[in-house]
N, C-alpha and C positions, 0 to 999 in steps of 0.2 A: 323360665328364668334364665335356663340354662340355654337354651335355644336365643334370647338375647343377651347373655353374654357373648355366646361365640360370635353372633352377628356385630358387635362390638369390639370383637378382640381383632375379626377377620379386618375390620374396617379400619381398626388402626395401624393395624400391620401395612395395611393397601397405604395408608396416608406416608405413614415413616416411606415405604419404599420409593413414591413417586417425590416425599421432599428430598430423601437422598438423591436422586436422581436429579431432580431438578437442581439441587447446588452446585453436584458432579457438571451440569449442562453448562452453571452459569462460570465456571471457572473454566470451563474443558471449552467454549465457545469462542473465545478469543482466537485461539489457536487456528482456528480454520482458513482464517482469514492471511495466518503468517508461512502459510504451507512455501510458498511460492519466495520466502526468506532465505530459505534452505534446499532448492531446490537447483540443479546443476542441468547444463545443455552442452556442454561439451561431448561431443561423439568420439573423440579420440581416447579420453577418461576410460571408454566402456568398453576399448578392445581387451582383449585376451592378455595379460604380459607377455604370452611367449610370440604374440604375432610380429610378424615381419615388419608392419609400420609404426608399433608399439616398440622395436627397437630399433628403426630407424631415430623413433622422434628422438630416444634415449641416447643415441649416437648426437643428432643435432645438435645436444647440447651444449658440447666441446667444440664448438661451431661459431656458436656467438655467442655475445656478451647478454641478451638476454634472447627469448624463446617466443615468435610474435606470429600475429596472424596477421597476411595481407588483407587492405580494403583497396578494392579497383577504384579508383573516381575517373568515370568515363565521358569526355565531353564530345559530344558527335553534332558534326551540323554535317547534312546530307547533300548539302551545295559545295561543301569544301570549308575547310575550317579557315577562318581570318586572322590577318593582324589583330588584330581587337582581341579576339579570342583566344590568341594564343599569350596576350599580354591578360588577358583575364584567370586561364591556366598559371601563370606566374603568379601573378598576388595572390591567387588558390593555394599555391604550393609554399609560398610561405607565410600564410598563415597556419597551413596543416601544421608544420613544423612548430607550431610554436603551442599547437595541443597539447594536454597534458597525458600521457599515455602513447603516443608515438613517438618509437624511433627513429633517431634520425643520424647521419645525414638521410634525406629523399632523394633515391633515386632520379634522376632526371625524368622528365615527360618524355615520354613516349607517343612521337608521331605515326599515323598508320601508313602503309605505304601509298592505300590512297586519298591521303588527307584528305578525312571525311574525321578523324576521331585522333582525338589523345585520349591517350591512356597516363594516369596517376598513380603509383604502387605506391601507398600506405602502409610501410611495417607497425603494428599495434602489441604492446604489451601484450604476452596471451596470462599476464596474472589469472581471472576470470572473467567467465560470459557475459556476465554485467556490466565490468569494467571495458568491456569491450563495445555492449553494446552501447553504453553513454559517450564514446568518441567516436562510434559511428553516426550515432546522432548529431554529434557537432559536426564533425565531418558535411551531413549532408545540409547543415545549419549553414557554414560557410558557404559550403559549391552553393548554394542557396535552387530555385526556380529555373525552369525554362525559361532562354531569355530570347528575342527573335529568329526565335529556328534554331537556337542551342540548346541542344539537349544534355540534364546531365544527371547521372545517375552513381551512387555506388553499390559497387558487386564486392564479387570473391566472395572468399570464406568468410570475413567480419560481417561482410554485408550481409550474407545468408544468412550464417549464425543472429546477427542482431535482431533482422526479420524475425524468426522462430523464437527467439525471447520473448521477442514483443507479442508473437500471440500467445504464446505458453502463459504470460505474467498476466496476460486478460482471460484469462479461463476462468477465475473465481465466480467473480460475478455475473457474468452472460450466463455460462455453463450453470452454475447452480440456478440461478433463475427461471433459466428455462425447462432444466428437471422437474423445479419445486412445482410451478405453474402445471406442466404435465401429466406428473403426478395428482394433481390436487384435482384436474378435471376428468381425470379416468375414476378414481375412489367416487364422485360425484353420482359419475353415469351408475359404477357398477353398485353403490349400496345406494342410489337416490333417499339423502339423508342428511340434511342439512346438519349435523353433530359428528358422528361417527367418523369421514374424513379427517377430523382432527387427530384422532387417536394415533393411526398407525403413521400418520403426515409429523406428529410431534415426536414418534417413538425415533423414527428414519432419521431426523435432524438431530436427536441426541446421539442415535451410533455416528452418527460422521462428526460430532464434535468431539465424541469419543476415541476415536481414531485418530482424529487430526492429530491429537494431543499425544499417543504416541507414535507415530508417523513425524511430527515436527521434531522432538526429541531424537530417535535412531537418526534421523537426518543429517542433525545440529551435530550429533558427538561421531559422526560417518561412519556410523553402523550399516547403516544404506545409503546407497545414493538416489536419491529422488528427481526425477527430473518429469517436464511440463506432460510430458504423458502418459507415465504413472499417475500423477496429480491428478490429470482429465478424469481417466479411467476410476481412480479411488471416488470419486463424486456420484458419475453412474453406478456403480456399481453397489455400492452402498443401498442408494436412494432405490435402486432396483430390488436388489434379493432384501434389503429390509421392507417394501411392502409385499415381495412375497410371502417373506413369513409371518408379516402379521395378516394378511390377509388370509393364511391357512387358520391362523389361530383364531379368526374373530370369527372363520366358517363354525368351526369347532363348537366356539364358544355359543353361537347361537345355535347351533343342533343340539347343547347340552340346557339350553334356557327351554326349551321345551320340557325338557323331561327330570329339570330340579328345581324348585321353587327360590332358592337362595343362592342367588350371584357368584356366592364363592364357593358353594358345592358343582355347579355350573362349571366355574374356571378351571375348577382342583380337578373334576372328570377330563374337561377339556385338554385341561393341561399333559395330564397322562397321557391320554392321545397323540395329540398332535406332538408334543414336544421332543420325541423319541426322531419323529420324522425331521419334523424338521431340524435334529441338532442331527444327524444320519447327514441332510442334504450340506448345512455347513460345513460338518469336517470334513464332504467331499471335494466342497470348494477348495476350503484350505491346503488339504493335503495337495491336491491337486492345482494348485496354482504355488505351493513351496517349492513342487517339480521343478519350478524354474530357476531354484537355485543351482539345479544341474546345470544350468547354459552356461558358454564362455565368454558369455557378454555380460559386463557389469549392469549395464541397463536393462534386462531379462529379468538378471538376479534381485536386481531391484524392485521389478515389480511384482515379482512372485512375493516378496515380505511385506510390499504395502498394501497389494490388495487382498491379502489374506490377512492383517493386521486388521483392514474394514468390515472381513466378514465375522472375524471373531467378535469386533466390537459389537457388531450388529447382532451376531446371535446373543450375546451374552444382554444385553436391551433388551430385544423383542421377547426373550424368555424372564424375566422380570420386572422392568419396565411399563411393558405394554400390558400385562395381567395384569398388575396392580391399578392401571389407570382404567380399563376396562372393568374391573368388578368395581372402583368407585362408579360409574356413569353406568353399573347396572343394565336394566332393561331400558333405560331410556338415552342411551348410547342409540340403539337404530330406531328412537323417532324417526318417524312416524311409523313406523312399520316393528313396531315393537314383537318380540316373541312372545307367547303365553306359554302357560304352563299346562300345557293338554296332553303330554305324553304323547306327541304324535310321531309317525315313523318319518324319521330325517328323510325318506326319499320320495316324502308326500311333496315336499317341497321343489322338486327338481324335474317336473316334469317331461320338459325338450331332453336332460339326460337320460331321464329312465327312458324313453321314445328311443333315444340314439343307443342305450344300451340294449334296447328288445332287438334294434336292427342287426347288430353285430353279434347277438345269441343267434338271429333268423341266418345268416350270412357270413360267420367268423370264417369261414376258408375263403371265400370271395372274397370279403374283404383286405384280411394281409396280404392276399395274393397281389391285388389290383393296388393297394396299395405302396408294398414294395418293389413293386416293377413300375410302377410310379418316381418315386423316390430312385432309383435306378436312374431312367430315363435320363430325370434333370443331372444325378452326378456327372452323365456323359459330360456336358459342359465343362466340364472341367480342363478338358482338352483344351477351352478355348481361355483360361486365365492367366498362363504364363506371368511367371513370377522374376521381378529386374527392381534394380535400382532404382526407384524414379528420380529423373535430373532435377536439378536446381528449377527448371521453366513447369515441371510437375510437379512438384512438390506443394503448392499452396491451390486454395481452387481460387485466389483472386491473383493478379498481376503486381506482385508486389515491384519496389524498387532492385530493388538484387535481382530479381528475374529480367527486367527490363533492360539493366546494366549488364548482364552475360548475355544477350541476342545483341547488345552492338555491338558486345566484343567480339561476337562469334564473325559477328559480319565485315570486321576490320581487321582483325588479328588471328592471328593461330589462337583456336580458341581458348589454348592451357595456358597464355601469356599469362604470368602474375600470380599463377599455383602450382608451378612446375612438379615432377617428380624429381625425388633426390635419392640419388645412388652414392654409397660411402663403401669405399671400397681400399684394399691397401695401397699404397703411394706405388709398389712397384711395378702395380697389374694397371693404375688408373688410364694409364693412355690407353690401352688395346682395349677393355671398357667403355669406354668413349668411344671408340672407333664403333664396338660391336654396338653400343645403344644406337648409334648414327644414324646405322642400319638397321633397327628394327622399324617396321609399319606404323605410322603413328605417332613419330616420335619427329618434331619438330628443326628443334638444334637442341645441340650438347654442350654444355660449356663448362668449366669446374670453376668452385669457389678458389678466387684469388686470396693473396694474402692480407690485400687490404680488403676484403671481405667485401668484395663483390664482383657479380658477375661476370667473366670473359673471357676472349681468346686466350687460351695455353700457349703463351707466349714466354722466351727469355724473361722479359720485361715486370712481367703479373703472372710469379710461378704459383704453383695451385697453395692453398692451407694446409698442410699436415697438421694432424693431430694424432697423437698416440699410433703413428704410422699408416692412418688413413686419411682418405681424402673424399671429399663430397664433390658429386658432380650435379650440377641441375641438368634436366630434360626438359625442356617444354613440348607438349603435347600438342596438336594439331587440333583435338578433339575436347569441346568440353571439359573441363575437368570433375563435372559430375555424371557423363556421360556411359552408353553402356559401350560406346567406340573408344574412350580414354579408361576404361575398365578391361578392355579388352586389350589394347596397349600394352596397362601395367603389367597383365601377365604373359603378355611374347618378352617386353625386357627383364623379368624377373628370369622366364626361362634361358633368354637370352644372356645374362649377367651371369647367373649362377656356373652355365659354364665354362667361363674362363678360369685355366687351373689356378689355384692358388688365390683367387681376388676377394676370396669368401664375403661378395657381397651382400648388399641393404639395399634394396628398395622401398622406400618412404614416400610420405607428400600425400595433401588431400586425396584423391583418388586410390590411394593403396589402402588409408583407411575405409575407404568404401568396398574396396575388394575385399578386406578382411575381414573387414563386418559380416557383408553377403556369404563369404566361409563358412563363418565361426556360425551364422545363423541355421543353414544348411545342415552342419552338423549338429547342431542343440534341435533340431525339425527330428533328424533320425535318431537323437538320444531320446529324448524328453517326450514322444507323443506313446512310445511304447508303454515306458515306466507310466506315465497316468493310466494309461487304460490296464493295468498291472493292477496299479493302486487302487483304481474304482470298482475293479471286480473282486478284491478281498475287501474292502466296505461292503459292497451287496451283499456278499454270500454271508457275513457277519451279520448285517443287518435280519435279512431275507431266512437265513438258516436254509438256505438251499444253495445250489451249483449253477443248475440250468439256466432257472431266473434270470442270475448275472449275466450267464452268457450269454442271453436271449436279448437282456434289455442292452448292455454293450452294443449288441450287433445294429439294434435297430438307431441307437446314435447315432454310432460310426457312421453307417448307411445315410441320417439324419443330415451329419456333418458336408459328407461328399456332396450330399442334393444341393445344398447350402451352397457350396462353392461352386459349382455349378451353375444355380443359378443367379448367384452373385458378378460369377464373369460375364455371362450374358447382359445382366442389369450396367457393369461397370466400362462395358464396352460399346454396346448398342444404347446405354441411354442414359448413361452421364457419361459418356467419352472420353473415359480415364484411360491411359497411355497402359496400365498393366499394376501391378502390386507390389508390393516392395519384401524382401525375403522374407522380413520375419514376421509378415502377415500371415503365411496359413498356422504360421506355431502358436500366435494370439488370438487367433478365430477359432482354432482347435481347443487350447485350454479353456476359453471360456465358450465357446459351445457346448461342449462333452461335459466341462463339471454342472456349464448352468443348466443342461438337458437334460442330465441323468436325474438333474434335481425332482423335477416334475415326477418321470421314474418313479422316484424312491416314495413320493406325495401319492401316488398313486398306488403303486405294489404293498407298500407298507399296510395303507387300507383294505387293500384286497386280501393281505395276507388276514388282519384283523378279521375280515368278515369271513375268510374261508375257514376259522376256527370254528365261527358258528354255525354257515348255516351251508357248509361246502363249497369245492373252488368254483367251480361255475358259478354259482349265485352271489359268491361273495365276489367275482371279478365284475358281473353286474352291478350289484351294490357299492362296491366301491368305486366305479366309471360312475355310476349316478350320484352319488352325494360326494366326489372329488370333481367331476367335470365341469363345473362353474366355477368354484372357487379358481382352479388349478389354471381355467383358461384364461379368468379375469388374471391370475397374475404374469401369465405370459402376456399378455396385452400392457400390464406395463414394465414389462423387464424391457420389453422388443420399443416402449415409447422413449422409456430412457434412456437407451443407448441409443435410440436413432438423435437422441439431441447432442451426440457429438457432431450432429451433419452441422450447429452452428458454427463450428472451428475450420476455420479456412485452412484444415490442412489435409489434404487428398488419405493419408494414410488413418488418422483417427475419422476420417468420413467414410473409407470404407469398411473399418472395424464395424462403426455405428449402423452401419446398415446387415454384415453379415449377421450381427449376434442377433440385431432384429427381423430380418430375414429367416434367419435356423429357428429362435425361439418361438414365432409364430409358426412354422412347419412343424416343428419339432409339439408344440399345443393342440393344436389342431389334425393334425395327421397321424403324427407319432403316437402320442400319448390318448387322444379319443377314437383312436381307427385300430391303428399298428397293434399295437403291445396289447389292449383287450382282446381283439381277435385272436391275436395270437394266444393268449392264455387262454384265452375259450378254449379255442380248439385242442389244447394241449390235455387241458384238464388237470387232473392233481398231478401228473407226472409234471409240472411245470416248477414244482416243488422237493423234484428229485435232489441227495439222496434221503430229506427229512422223514419224517413221521407221517406228517400231513400229508405226502404224495402217496400215501397206501390207506389216506385214512377217505371213510365216506365216497368211494369211489361207484358204490350203487346210486348214491342219493343222487351224484354228481351224473351218473348216466340218467338217471329219471327226469331231474331237471331239467336236463338239456334236450328231452325230447318233450317236455313240457313248455319250453322258451321255441324252441324252432315251431311246436302248435301255433302258439298263440301267435 
């Protein structure tokens, strides 16, 4: 009777938990489709408040009635612009001026010197990114398609922003669908069950819904800034990490079903064994991501909390909702390979990994030396990485309208036309600053903003506009505004005008924003990476109650990270033909690879420690590797596959991040966790737990066990 009542009580508790979560999911589900409504993709708003480009942006507010973002409509005919083409341009300009959101009057069309192109600068009210996109869409509708050899494209900062928003707006559907399909296929292969895949996938979906609610309201209330990049990463991170945690718990549950007759008892034991590792893993990732709050870029500071919320929601769901589902499913959840209550040793179900463990035992020192040298050799490829700010033509994996327009502008005009650098200086030094700026290599022309609000030559009839004792000077660059050449010019321009005594010059504009973003990214990388390593070391020391093991684990993960960067550099350069990586790539790759990579070492070493207490260190290493090898490798494949889903997005930055995480996770699970870490721990023996008492226990047993393992 007591047993029957206990069974019914356990079942009722599980039912109540599942029903409670289903109600939460029903309420939270719709919010996953609303994240795009609270996302922003205005790069300027992500700059630090003390950045020079931010100061310039604040100063510019006094020189204009409205803040504007220019769209550049370029008409090109290689055989020469015809009178009919000019009439069409004039008609389009009249219609552009009537569009809501366009700031009038429009400057007159600019005909190129070779008379093969006409460019129209259309200032758009910079109220918000979505409004800019809508105006750009209307400009493209008015300008129409190519006609009789005359090509028409909308480029410039507004055109680029519109294309980026278009990409990010489409993230939810395709990316979520691809992620779900990838996870489903891998779960079917791993479990070979038509039933079991439902449980982790349902739990991961619940995690994503719960995370979406929190992220939505945080972004809506301006606690964080959500952008399309963070939104895409949230999707793959929740499903990837959630499936990983599910695999670990289900694997341990399957083991305990061999030892316990009742599913509730098996789950209780499995939860006690797996939950600490899952919790420690999740906390490690959360704390590592929250280190991005130290970033000087608002975009990075937003990604940290967004991703951390996703992991937090995933932990909560996987440690409550998933166990209740599995208890209700019982042994039937594993059909047709249902585990029997036979008291079998878990290692008997892991024949392949038991053989790998035996290989590691026989060749421990050789294994870790060879794998370490191999990873170090791959790390040499880092010299081919080359961090740079990707230009507009390099940003997308396909050829967008803004890319085509920028290429046309570069063919017929000074490439910086329509997106000049802006210099703010004192009225007394304006003429000297203008002369100095004109002498900077890479500057095509320099003109002050006049009283009429138009750029023109400084003459008595068009005096410069003075606001609070300052003058705005526009410097047109010879290089495209998002190119490396333009960024070098901005740096040289700043250095030159800052030297003018008493000028108090400030240089801003589209290119200056890119320059300051790149500088902030470099500063963030140098600050955040050491902090992440320190935080992870502390968490590992607390979990493993040792100092040597955490240091070894961090060393192996850093080596794996460098090897990943080296291998990715070769893939990007020689296979994918990418021009380089963005300044933010090394930091994002580090945070995700190290935080997620240390996960697998936590899964392994927490089990190794558990086994070492009972069997001795070397036997514990082999037992831990044997029983966790399959599930951790499966988890790594799932995570790699989910991040590779980022490749469906036509953005080079996200494709590179997806490839890097996928490659790094596979290296970590197949090489580092399967060979390097076990071989190191086995070779060092009990001392790996220094200075805990476990480092001094069972040394004789470990020595005897090691000799037996080598003999086998």
